[in-house]
C-alpha positions as CSV (number, residue, x, y, z in Angstrom):
1,X,109.3,129.2,41.5
2,X,107.9,125.7,42.2
3,X,108.4,124.0,45.6
4,X,108.3,120.3,46.0
5,X,107.5,118.5,49.2
6,X,109.8,115.7,50.3
7,X,108.4,112.3,51.1
8,X,109.3,112.8,54.8
9,X,107.4,116.0,55.0
10,X,104.4,114.5,53.2
11,X,104.4,111.5,55.6
12,X,104.6,113.9,58.6
13,X,101.6,115.9,57.3
14,X,99.6,112.7,56.7
15,X,100.4,111.4,60.2
16,X,99.5,114.8,61.7
17,X,96.1,114.9,59.9
18,X,95.3,111.3,60.9
19,X,96.0,112.1,64.5
20,X,93.8,115.2,64.3
21,X,90.9,113.1,62.9
22,X,91.3,110.6,65.8
23,X,91.3,113.3,68.4
24,X,88.3,115.1,67.0
25,X,86.4,111.8,66.5
26,X,86.8,111.0,70.2
27,X,85.9,114.5,71.2
28,X,82.7,114.3,69.2
29,X,81.6,111.3,71.2
30,X,80.5,113.7,74.0
31,X,80.7,112.9,77.7
32,X,83.4,110.6,79.2
33,X,82.6,106.9,79.2
34,X,80.6,105.5,82.2
35,X,82.8,103.9,84.8
36,X,82.0,101.5,87.7
37,X,84.0,101.6,90.9
38,X,83.7,98.8,93.5
39,X,85.3,98.6,96.9
40,X,86.4,95.5,98.8
41,X,87.5,95.5,102.5
42,X,89.4,92.5,103.8
43,X,88.7,91.5,106.5
44,X,85.5,93.4,107.1
45,X,85.9,93.0,110.9
46,X,89.1,93.3,112.9
47,X,90.5,93.7,116.4
48,X,91.6,97.2,117.3
49,X,95.2,97.9,116.1
50,X,94.9,95.4,113.2
51,X,95.2,96.6,109.6
52,X,92.6,96.1,106.9
53,X,93.2,96.1,103.1
54,X,91.0,98.3,101.0
55,X,90.8,97.4,97.3
56,X,89.1,99.5,94.7
57,X,88.3,97.9,91.3
58,X,87.6,100.4,88.5
59,X,86.2,99.2,85.1
60,X,84.7,100.8,82.0
61,X,82.3,98.4,80.3
62,X,84.0,95.5,81.9
63,X,87.5,96.6,80.9
64,X,89.9,97.5,83.7
65,X,90.8,101.2,83.9
66,X,94.6,101.2,84.1
67,X,95.4,104.8,84.9
68,X,94.2,107.2,87.5
69,X,93.9,107.9,91.2
70,X,91.5,106.4,93.7
71,X,90.8,108.1,97.1
72,X,89.6,106.0,100.0
73,X,87.2,108.1,102.1
74,X,85.0,108.3,105.2
75,X,81.7,107.7,103.5
76,X,79.8,109.7,106.2
77,X,81.5,112.9,105.1
78,X,79.7,115.2,102.6
79,X,82.8,115.4,100.3
80,X,85.9,113.2,99.9
81,X,88.4,115.9,100.8
82,X,90.5,117.1,103.7
83,X,90.1,114.9,106.8
84,X,87.6,112.7,105.1
85,X,90.4,111.2,102.9
86,X,91.8,108.1,104.5
87,X,94.4,107.5,101.8
88,X,95.0,107.3,98.0
89,X,96.4,104.8,95.6
90,X,97.2,104.6,91.9
91,X,95.3,102.2,89.6
92,X,97.4,99.2,88.4
93,X,97.3,97.4,85.0
94,X,94.5,95.1,86.3
95,X,92.3,98.1,87.3
96,X,92.8,97.9,91.0
97,X,94.1,100.3,93.7
98,X,95.0,98.9,97.1
99,X,96.0,100.3,100.5
100,X,96.4,99.1,104.0
101,X,94.8,101.0,106.8
102,X,94.4,100.8,110.6
103,X,91.5,102.6,112.2
104,X,90.3,103.2,115.7
105,X,87.5,101.2,117.4
106,X,83.9,101.4,116.1
107,X,81.9,101.1,113.0
108,X,83.3,102.8,109.9
109,X,81.7,103.5,106.6
110,X,84.3,103.7,103.7
111,X,84.0,104.3,100.0
112,X,86.3,104.6,97.1
113,X,86.3,107.5,94.7
114,X,88.0,107.2,91.3
115,X,89.1,110.7,90.2
116,X,88.6,110.1,86.5
117,X,90.9,110.9,83.6
118,X,89.4,113.8,81.7
119,X,92.5,114.4,79.6
120,X,92.9,110.9,78.2
121,X,91.5,109.7,74.9
122,X,88.8,108.7,75.5
123,X,88.2,110.5,78.7
124,X,87.1,108.4,81.7
125,X,84.5,109.8,84.1
126,X,84.8,110.2,87.9
127,X,83.0,107.3,89.8
128,X,82.4,106.4,93.4
129,X,81.7,103.0,95.0
130,X,78.9,102.1,97.3
131,X,79.7,102.5,101.0
132,X,81.1,99.5,102.8
133,X,81.0,98.9,106.5
134,X,84.1,98.1,108.6
135,X,83.9,96.9,112.2
136,X,86.9,97.5,114.5
137,X,86.4,95.5,117.6
138,X,87.5,96.8,121.0
139,X,88.8,94.3,123.5
140,X,87.2,91.2,121.8
141,X,83.8,92.8,121.5
142,X,82.0,93.9,118.4
143,X,81.2,97.6,118.6
144,X,77.5,98.2,117.8
145,X,76.3,101.3,116.0
146,X,75.7,104.1,118.5
147,X,78.1,102.7,121.2
148,X,80.0,105.3,123.1
149,X,83.7,104.5,123.0
150,X,84.8,107.0,125.6
151,X,86.9,105.4,128.3
152,X,86.9,106.9,131.9
153,X,90.4,107.3,133.3
């Protein structure tokens, strides 16, 4: 008995095989693409109680990365987890993730960590920005590194 394959079934098989070839071709490329994460803080110096805007820009060879999560962290911490996480934001179409934050007085070191997208095609690697300094002034004075902010009551 002879079986014939319908045009719809044949088209489905061809489409499936083409998809498999694309997936395996990208998997053969090896490691995820290199990514650059940059952090901007605006303004870089504020009065106590005033918010700042943290903006992370994530790109892959100059092209904005449009999907994924960015964590804004205390750069002095060993790892960006737990209490070191200041907040998170999703990347937008233009490759940016933004959040507003209000911190206590003193000098703060902040960085942005892009979590990567290992399950996308092609996969995009995790990346962290350089640390940026944020100065939160206390009563119209700039707080210098090493200043004790304890107030006697």
